N, C-alpha and C positions, 0 to 999 in steps of 0.2 A: 504493500500500499504506500502511495506517495503522501507524505505528511508535510513536505516543504518543497518550495521551488526556488531554484537559483537561475537568474537570467544574466547572461553576459550583457554588456552595454554596447560597446563599439562594434558595429556590424551586425548586431542582433536586435536590440531595442532601438538603437540609433543608426540610422542610415548615414554612413560617412565614408569618404575615401580616406582611409587611415594614412596611407603613404603621403597624400597631399597635405592632410592636416598636420602630420608630424613635421613636414617640411616647414610649414608656416609657424608652427609652435616653436621649433628650435631657432628659426630665424628671429622670431620675436624675443625669445630668451637671450639671444646674442645681443640684441639692441639694449636689453637691460644691463647685460654685462659691460657693454661699452660705456653705458651711462655712469657706472660707479667704478669701473676698473680701468677705463680707457681702452682705446683701440689696440694698443700693443699687447695688452693682457687679456683681451676678450677671448682669444682662442684657448688660453690656459683655463679660463673659467669654464668654457664649453666642454673642454676635455674632462674637467672635474665633474661636471654634471653628467656627462655620458658614462664615465667610470662609476659614478655613484648609482646610476640606474642599473648598471650591470651588477653591482655589488648587491643591490636589493633583490635581484633575481636569483642569487645564490642562496643556499640554505644558511640560516643564521638563527637557530632555535632560541626562542625567548626574548629576542631583541626586535623592537619594532622596525618596520621598514624605514620610518623617518629617522630613527637613530642611526641606522646603517648608512643611510644617505648622507646625513650630516658628518659622520666620521670620515667617510670616503671623500666627500667634497673637501673637507679641511685638509686631508692628507695630500690630495693632488694639487689643490689650488693654493694652499698656505693661508687661506682665509677661513675664519669661523663663520659658518652660515648665519648664525643668529645676528652677527654684526651687520650683514648686508641684507638680511631678510626683509626689512621694510621696502626695499626696492622691488622684491619679488611679490610682496603682499599687494603693492599697488598694481603690479602687472596682473595678478589674478583677479583683482577687483575691477580694473579699468580696461585691460587690454584683451584678456583671454576670451571674453564673449564676442569680440570682433573677429575672431578666427573661424567663425562658423562656416563661412563660404556657403556651400549648398547642402550642408548636413541638415537632417530633419528626422521626424519620426519614421521609423521603419513600418512598413505595411503590417497591420495586425498587432502591433506592439501593445497598444493600450488594451485591446480586447483580450490578449493573452494574459497580461498582468491582472486585469479585472476579473478574468475567469478564475484565476487562483484565489484572489481575495474573496470572491463570492463563496468559494468553497471553504473559507475560513483558514486557508493555508498561510503560514508565514512566508513572505517573499523577500528574497535577498537580491540586490543588484550586485552580482558577483563579477565586478570589473577588476582587471588586474590592478592591484593597489600600489601603483608606482606614482600616482598623482596625489597632491594634497586634496583634502575634502572639497575645497572651494572649486577646484577644477572639475571634479566629478559632478558637483551640483550644477555647474554651468552646462555640462553635457547632458544631464538629465533634463534640464530645461529645453535644450535643443530637441530632445526626444519627445517633448510634450508631456513629461511625467513628473515635473517639479512638484505637483500637488499631491502626489501619491505618498501615503504613509508606509514606506517600506520598513520591514523589520530590521533590515541591515543594508547599508551601502558601504562597501569596502573601500578604504582609502589607506594611504601610507601611514597616517597617524596611528591607526589602531591595529593593523595586521602585522604578523611576524613572519609571514611567508608570502610568496607570489605564485601565480600560476606558472607552470603546470604542476607544482609540487603538491603531493598528497596532503602535507600539513596545512596548506591553504584551505583545501576543501574540508578537512577535518575541523579547522577552526571556525569556518562558516557554519557548519552543521552544529557545532557546540554552541555557538552564539544563538542559533535558532532553537536550541533545546531539543534537537532530534538526532537520531542515529544517522550517519551518512547513508546507510542502506535504505533509509526512508526518504531520501532526497532525489530530485531529478534536476540535472543541469541542462539548461537550454543555451546553446551557443553556436557560433558560426566558425570557430577556429578549431580545426581538428587537433592541433598541436597544444593549444592552451586550455581548451574547454573539455574536450573528450577524455583527457586523463582523469577527470573526476571519477570515471569508472574504476580506477585503481583503488579507490577507497570504498567501493561498493555502491556509489551513486549510479542511478540510471541516467542515460543521456538522450537528449533530443537534439538532433543536428539540423541546423537551418542553413548550412553552408552549401557550397557548390561542388565539392570534391566527391565524385561517385564512389571512390574507394575508402572513404572515411568510415571507420567502424563505430557504430552507435546502436543503441537499442531501438531508437525511432528516428525518423527524419521527415522533414516536410516544411511547411510554412508555419509562421506563428499562428495564423488562423486555424490551421489544422491541429496545432498543439492545443489551442483553446478548446477545440471540439473533443480532443482525446482526453484531456486532463480529468474531467469528471469520472471517467471509467477507471483511470489510474488511481484516483483518490478513494474510490469506492471498493476496490478489490485488491487483493494481494497477488492475483493472477495477472500475467502479462496480457493487456487488452489489445 
């Protein structure tokens, strides 16, 4: 029986060209770096940010992703992140929302989320927690879901693991108060989302790779139609 639902954000609930978005995002971050470090040192700052992101994606039990990011940023850049954070705070408050381009709600996204909520299931936005909470909230707004009371929205402040590590999925299930085997992960990335199966979660794939191994596949609208049967029975529907 499914007792909780995890939805990926980028490419699942949010329609977005991720490669294009990340290009805009890192270019905008570089402008911030130029503003406080100067042009000669901006590349060092960007190298520190990219190294810190990679560090978050490696196992680091019991340490938040944010703490890992800050330590690696300081090691590579020679700067303490808290000292320059006001510049990034302004960036997330004033600039990040302008990076939307043509991103918007994915077809069927709201119906799928509301189908889970109508069934009384806790719903998590299981986005890879490499962004600050404010950046995730902006992307939820782009997806037309800012008004939804999710049980959990993962961000780098709270999580101690990233996708596709099993510890990430176990931590989400624990926060929702359910066994991982009673969860279903809905996502479009076969490398980041479908490894939820490694901890016993069922998976629903909304991506385009025909050889991706998942329990179910289809559109978000088809997931919304299937979910009541999954929540009502322990048999595979």
